[in-house]
C-alpha positions in Angstrom: 5.5 33.3 -0.1 7.9 30.4 -0.6 5.8 27.0 -0.4 8.6 25.6 1.7 8.0 28.2 4.5 4.2 27.7 4.9 2.6 26.3 7.9 -1.1 26.4 7.4 -3.2 23.8 9.4 0.2 22.8 11.4 1.9 21.4 8.5 5.1 23.5 8.4 7.7 20.9 9.2 6.3 18.6 6.4 6.1 21.1 3.7 9.4 22.6 4.5 11.1 19.1 4.3 9.4 18.5 1.0 10.5 21.6 -0.7 14.1 21.9 1.0 15.7 21.4 -2.4 14.2 24.9 -3.2 16.3 26.6 -0.6 18.9 27.8 -3.0 16.2 30.0 -4.7 15.7 31.8 -1.2 15.9 35.5 -0.4 17.3 37.5 2.4 15.6 38.9 5.4 16.7 41.3 8.0 18.3 39.2 10.9 19.5 42.6 11.9 23.0 42.2 11.5 25.4 44.9 13.0 26.7 47.0 10.0 30.4 47.2 9.8 31.8 50.8 9.8 35.3 50.4 9.3 37.7 48.6 6.7 40.5 46.4 8.4 42.9 44.0 7.1 41.3 40.5 6.3 41.9 38.7 9.6 43.5 35.4 9.6 40.8 32.8 10.5 41.8 30.5 13.3 40.0 28.1 15.8 39.9 29.5 19.1 40.7 26.3 21.0 42.4 27.6 23.9 39.2 29.3 25.5 37.0 26.3 24.4 39.2 23.9 25.9 39.0 25.5 29.4 35.2 25.6 29.2 34.8 22.0 28.2 36.9 20.7 31.2 34.6 22.6 33.6 31.5 20.7 32.5 30.2 18.8 35.6 27.5 16.0 35.4 25.1 18.6 36.9 25.7 21.3 34.4 25.5 18.6 31.6 21.9 17.7 32.7 21.0 21.5 32.9 22.2 22.1 29.3 20.2 18.9 27.9 17.1 20.1 29.8 17.4 23.6 28.7 17.7 22.5 25.1 14.6 20.6 25.1 12.6 23.6 26.5 13.8 26.0 23.9 11.9 24.1 21.2 8.6 25.8 20.0 5.5 23.7 20.5 3.7 22.7 17.2 0.5 24.0 18.3 1.9 27.4 19.1 3.6 27.5 15.8 0.4 26.5 13.9 -1.6 29.4 15.5 1.2 32.1 14.5 1.7 30.7 11.1 -1.9 30.9 10.3 -2.2 34.8 11.2 1.2 35.6 9.6 0.5 33.6 6.4 -2.8 35.2 6.0 -1.4 38.7 6.4 1.2 37.9 3.9 -0.9 36.3 1.4 -3.3 39.2 1.3 -0.6 41.9 1.4 1.1 40.3 -1.8 -2.5 40.4 -3.5 -2.7 44.0 -2.5 0.6 45.0 -4.1 0.0 43.2 -7.1 -3.3 44.8 -7.7 -2.2 48.2 -6.5 -2.0 50.3 -9.8 -0.8 53.7 -8.1 2.7 52.1 -7.6 3.5 49.4 -10.5 7.1 48.9 -9.4 5.6 46.8 -6.5 3.1 44.8 -8.6 6.0 42.0 -9.6 7.1 41.6 -5.9 7.3 38.3 -4.2 7.9 37.3 -0.7 11.0 35.2 0.6 10.9 34.2 4.3 14.3 33.9 6.5 15.4 34.6 9.9 15.4 32.3 12.8 11.9 31.0 12.5 12.4 29.8 9.1 16.0 28.6 9.8 14.2 26.3 12.7 16.4 28.0 15.4 13.7 30.3 16.8 13.6 29.6 20.7 10.6 29.5 23.2 8.0 31.4 21.1 7.0 32.1 17.4 6.6 35.8 18.1 9.0 37.1 15.4 8.9 36.6 11.6 11.1 38.1 8.9 10.0 38.5 5.4 11.8 40.0 2.5 9.9 41.6 -0.3 11.7 40.7 -3.6 12.0 43.8 -6.0 13.4 43.1 -9.4 16.1 45.3 -10.2 17.5 46.0 -13.7 20.0 43.3 -15.1 22.7 46.0 -14.9 23.6 48.0 -11.8 26.8 49.9 -10.7 27.4 49.1 -7.1 29.9 51.4 -5.4 31.3 50.2 -1.8 30.8 52.8 0.7 32.0 51.2 4.0 33.9 47.9 4.4 31.9 45.9 1.9 28.5 45.8 3.6 27.0 49.2 2.3 26.9 50.5 -1.2 25.6 53.1 -3.5 23.5 51.7 -6.2 23.3 53.5 -9.6 21.4 52.4 -12.7 23.9 51.7 -15.6 21.6 53.8 -17.6 18.5 55.8 -17.4 15.4 53.7 -17.2 11.8 54.2 -18.4 10.6 51.5 -16.1 8.6 52.1 -13.0 11.9 52.0 -11.0 12.8 55.5 -12.3 10.1 56.8 -9.8 12.7 55.9 -7.1 15.9 57.4 -8.4 17.4 60.9 -7.6 17.5 63.9 -9.5 20.3 62.7 -11.5 18.3 59.9 -12.9 20.8 57.2 -11.9 21.2 56.7 -8.1 18.5 54.6 -6.4 17.0 56.2 -3.5 16.7 53.8 -0.5 14.7 56.2 1.6 12.2 56.6 -1.1 11.6 52.7 -1.4 11.4 52.2 2.3 9.0 55.3 2.6 6.8 53.9 -0.3 6.8 50.4 1.5 5.5 52.2 4.7 2.8 54.2 2.8 1.6 50.8 1.0 1.5 48.6 4.2 -0.6 51.4 5.9 -3.1 51.7 2.9 -3.4 47.8 3.1 -4.2 47.8 6.9 -7.2 50.1 6.2 -9.1 47.4 4.6 -7.5 44.2 6.0 -9.1 42.4 8.8 -7.3 39.8 10.9 -8.9 36.5 10.7 -9.7 36.5 14.5 -11.5 39.7 15.1 -10.0 39.9 18.5 -6.7 41.0 17.0 -5.2 43.7 14.9 -2.1 44.8 13.2 -0.1 47.9 14.0 2.6 49.6 12.2 5.5 50.7 14.5 7.3 53.9 14.2 10.0 54.5 11.6 13.7 53.7 12.7 16.3 55.8 11.2 18.7 52.8 10.8 16.1 50.0 10.2 15.4 48.6 6.8 12.1 47.2 7.8 8.4 48.1 7.9 7.7 46.7 11.6 4.2 45.6 12.4 2.9 44.2 15.7 0.0 42.0 16.3 -2.0 43.1 19.5 -5.2 42.4 20.9 -8.1 44.9 20.4 -7.8 46.0 23.9 -6.3 49.4 24.8 -2.6 49.3 25.7 -2.5 45.6 24.7 0.8 44.0 24.8 2.6 42.9 21.3 2.1 39.2 20.7 3.7 38.8 17.4 6.2 41.1 15.5 6.8 41.0 11.6 9.4 42.7 9.7 8.6 43.5 6.0 11.8 44.5 4.3 12.0 45.7 0.7 14.8 44.4 -1.0 16.5 44.7 -4.6 17.1 41.4 -6.3 20.2 41.7 -8.3 20.2 39.0 -10.9 22.6 36.2 -10.7 24.0 37.1 -14.1 25.7 40.4 -12.6 27.2 38.7 -9.6 28.1 39.6 -6.2 30.2 42.7 -5.6 33.9 42.4 -6.2 35.0 42.4 -2.8 32.7 39.4 -2.0 33.0 37.3 -5.0 35.4 34.6 -3.3 32.3 33.6 -1.3 32.3 32.1 2.2 35.0 29.9 3.5 33.0 26.5 3.4 35.3 24.4 1.4 36.2 21.8 4.0 32.8 22.0 5.5 30.3 21.8 2.6 32.5 21.4 -0.4 33.7 23.8 -3.2 30.6 22.8 -5.1 28.2 24.5 -2.5 30.7 27.6 -2.3 30.3 28.0 -6.0 26.4 27.7 -5.9 26.4 30.5 -3.1 28.5 32.6 -5.2 26.2 32.1 -8.3 23.1 32.8 -6.4 21.2 36.1 -6.6 22.4 39.2 -4.5 20.1 41.2 -2.3 20.3 44.8 -1.0 18.0 46.4 1.7 17.5 50.1 2.2 19.7 50.6 5.4 21.3 53.9 6.2 24.8 54.2 7.2 25.4 55.3 10.7 27.4 58.5 11.4 27.3 62.3 11.1 27.7 64.8 8.3 26.8 62.3 5.8 26.3 63.3 2.2 23.0 63.2 0.5 24.2 60.1 -1.6 25.5 58.3 1.6 22.1 58.7 3.2 20.8 56.6 0.3 22.8 53.7 1.2 21.9 50.1 0.5 23.3 47.1 2.6 24.0 43.8 1.0 21.9 40.9 2.9 23.1 37.4 3.2 19.9 36.1 5.1 19.1 33.9 2.0 22.6 32.2 2.2 22.5 32.0 5.9 19.2 30.1 5.8 20.6 27.6 3.4 23.8 27.0 5.6 21.9 26.6 8.8 19.2 24.4 7.3 21.6 22.2 5.1 24.6 22.2 7.7 26.1 18.7 7.5 29.4 17.8 6.1 27.6 14.6 4.9 24.9 15.7 2.9 22.2 13.6 4.7 22.7 15.1 8.1 19.4 15.5 10.1 17.4 14.0 7.3 14.3 11.8 8.2 16.2 8.5 8.2 19.7 9.9 8.7 22.0 10.6 11.7 21.0 13.5 13.7 23.3 16.3 15.0 23.4 18.9 17.6 24.4 21.9 15.6 21.0 23.7 15.8 20.5 22.9 19.5 23.9 24.5 20.2 23.2 27.7 18.4 19.8 27.8 20.3 21.4 27.6 23.6 23.8 30.4 22.7 20.9 32.5 21.5 19.3 31.9 25.0 22.3 32.9 26.6 22.8 36.0 24.6 19.2 37.0 25.2 19.6 36.4 29.0 22.7 38.6 29.0 20.7 41.2 27.1 17.9 41.1 29.7 20.4 41.3 32.8 22.6 44.0 31.5 20.5 46.1 28.9 22.6 49.1 29.2 26.0 47.3 29.6 25.6 45.2 26.7 23.7 47.5 24.3 25.5 46.6 21.3 25.3 42.9 21.7 22.9 41.0 19.5 21.8 37.4 18.3 23.9 38.2 15.0 27.2 38.2 16.8 26.2 34.6 18.1 25.2 33.5 14.6 28.5 34.9 13.1 30.5 32.8 15.8 28.4 29.8 15.1 29.2 29.8 11.3 32.8 30.3 12.0 32.7 27.3 14.4 30.9 25.2 11.8 33.4 25.9 9.2 36.2 24.9 11.6 34.6 21.9 13.4 33.1 20.9 10.0 32.8 17.0 10.6 29.4 15.5 11.5 30.9 13.4 14.0 32.1 16.3 15.9 28.4 17.4 16.6 26.9 14.1 17.7 23.7 14.6 19.8 25.3 12.7 22.7 28.0 15.3 22.7 25.4 18.2 23.1 26.9 19.7 26.2 30.5 19.6 25.2 29.7 21.0 21.6 27.8 24.0 23.3 30.3 24.7 25.7 32.9 24.7 22.9 30.9 27.1 20.9 30.5 29.3 23.9 34.3 29.3 24.3 34.6 30.2 20.8 32.4 33.5 21.3 34.4 34.4 24.4 37.7 33.9 22.5 36.4 36.2 19.8 35.3 38.7 22.4 38.6 38.6 24.1 40.8 39.2 20.9 38.2 41.8 19.9 38.2 39.9 16.6 34.9 38.6 14.8 35.1 39.0 11.2 31.7 39.0 9.3 31.3 35.6 7.8 30.8 36.8 4.4 32.8 40.1 4.3 36.0 39.3 6.3 37.2 42.9 6.0 34.5 43.9 8.4 35.1 43.1 12.1 31.9 43.1 14.2 33.9 43.6 17.3 35.8 46.4 16.1 35.8 49.6 18.2 33.6 51.6 15.7 30.8 48.8 16.1 31.4 47.6 19.7 32.8 49.9 22.1 35.8 48.6 24.0 34.5 49.1 27.4 31.4 47.1 26.5 33.4 44.3 25.0 35.6 44.1 28.1 32.2 43.8 30.0 31.1 41.0 27.7 34.2 39.0 28.3 33.6 39.3 32.1 29.9 38.2 31.8 30.8 35.3 29.8 33.6 34.2 32.1 31.2 34.7 35.1 28.5 32.4 33.4 31.0 29.8 32.7 32.5 30.1 36.4 29.1 30.0 37.9 27.7 27.1 35.9 25.6 29.0 33.4 23.0 30.5 35.7 21.3 32.3 33.0 20.4 28.9 31.4 19.5 27.2 34.8 17.0 30.0 35.7 15.8 31.6 32.5 13.4 34.6 32.9 9.7 33.1 33.1 7.7 33.8 30.0 3.9 34.1 31.1 1.6 32.2 28.7 -1.1 34.2 26.7 -4.4 32.5 25.9 -5.3 33.1 22.4 -8.1 32.0 19.9 -7.1 30.5 16.7 -8.4 32.4 13.5 -10.9 29.6 13.1 -12.5 30.8 16.2 -11.4 27.6 18.3 -9.5 27.7 21.5 -5.9 27.6 20.5 -3.0 26.4 22.7 -1.1 29.0 24.7 1.4 31.1 22.8 4.1 32.8 25.0 6.4 35.7 24.1 10.0 35.9 24.2 9.7 39.6 25.5 8.4 39.3 29.0 7.3 42.8 30.2 5.1 44.2 33.1 2.3 44.8 30.8 2.3 41.3 29.6 2.4 40.0 32.9 -0.6 42.1 34.0 -2.6 40.7 31.0 -1.7 37.2 31.5 -3.3 37.3 35.3 -6.8 35.8 35.6 -9.6 37.4 37.2 -9.6 35.2 40.1 -5.9 36.0 41.0 -6.7 39.9 40.6 -9.6 39.7 43.0 -7.4 37.9 45.6 -4.8 40.4 45.3 -7.4 43.4 45.8 -8.9 41.8 48.9 -5.2 41.1 50.3 -4.3 44.6 49.8 -7.5 46.0 51.1 -7.1 43.8 54.3 -3.7 44.9 54.9 -4.7 48.8 54.6 -7.6 48.0 57.3 -5.0 46.5 59.6 -2.9 49.5 59.3 -5.7 52.0 60.0 -6.9 50.0 63.0 -3.4 49.9 64.4 -3.1 53.5 64.1 -6.4 54.2 65.7 -5.6 51.9 68.7 -2.3 53.8 69.2 -4.3 57.1 69.4 -6.6 55.7 72.0 -3.7 54.5 74.1 -2.2 57.8 74.0 -5.3 59.6 75.1 -5.6 57.2 77.9 -2.2 57.9 79.1 -2.8 61.6 79.1 -5.9 61.1 81.1 
């Protein structure tokens, strides 16, 4: 686990700041990006100023106040983060020890963790209930990467047959690396580890979720030991091949992301020279060949983490004694709005995910690159501009992947046209009505937990409210009152029925 990502005893912020210079060594984890399925012409990048302008003009003093208030509420409390980090750190440390000491699968003995995703980018909202961790697996120094679909999916072959432990995960030809075999082995090893591992707090347990056909992760849920307990924390463990920087990125991506005006050519060169990672994700579609079923998707989570955490045009932006900006707050507000839309329209916006918001955010950062454009006092206007950019991308049906511009995340193959039209209407409605989903976010009932040390911990809330979660959050007193109230109502109904019967008999008499 990277030292910069640790938060034991509540020191995450301090340790991350201390080791921020090590970010360039980071590794990708699954932010669950939508896979691109269709090669298209490289779209010409332009600022969607028209949509943004209309949104900014509609900002009223009341809406401005609501945006500022909501931005404060989205930040995770330090005490909540501390409890979750202790539990996750203990799981991660012990899993790593298990893998390194596990003799029946030597390929995983040299593995190491890299954390990424919204929590470690410091843009996680409301509750620390989701963690992404990439398990880095060393690949041979020479691989043959064959593009399968638009620049995101690849078939990976060894340049020559190997006698190293990785040979156990090749197909019969001795060259093609099997993504399915590596992911299945990861599942087996995690299940074996959990047979002997105990959560520091005895009142909780880790459970392995069912395999998902197109998921590159082994997903675990932290639950109470009670029957039918709700999920408190979700962790994605993603095995990933780390291709050495000496080999470089695939040819289609070697120009790197467009950050010259924003972060400079030097940073762009550093990104292009960093290691490349592939996660075992299967292509979507029918009638796939056996080799296509063994596809790998290139991951940019480590680079996204670097860009979001070191986001300033001036290299000192948001450092301890430097000027602060509102970039992250804007992104967190956009994530909150997308989450609200998903909860309100689960079927109509099934394909919408936070990665669409992250992609629009990165494009906006590369266009509005100067730090002065993101002053903290301009938070409402900056957020409305970002929202207008996402709306413009949806209206034109064009959202190029930030690192693979040939892949349009709003293409018909990835985002159905009917659903895209619904998204445009939903965003227009939110703007027209003054962002009601931000004014009245879905309530998240708190869950009282105990810390691993046995002390009473501050409440930790979950981003995924459900009926089960709500029931578990009700205290005993409230339940008793509710039962008495219902019983009283039933008695009243029965008495009313009896009186009606007596009256009818009296009338007949």
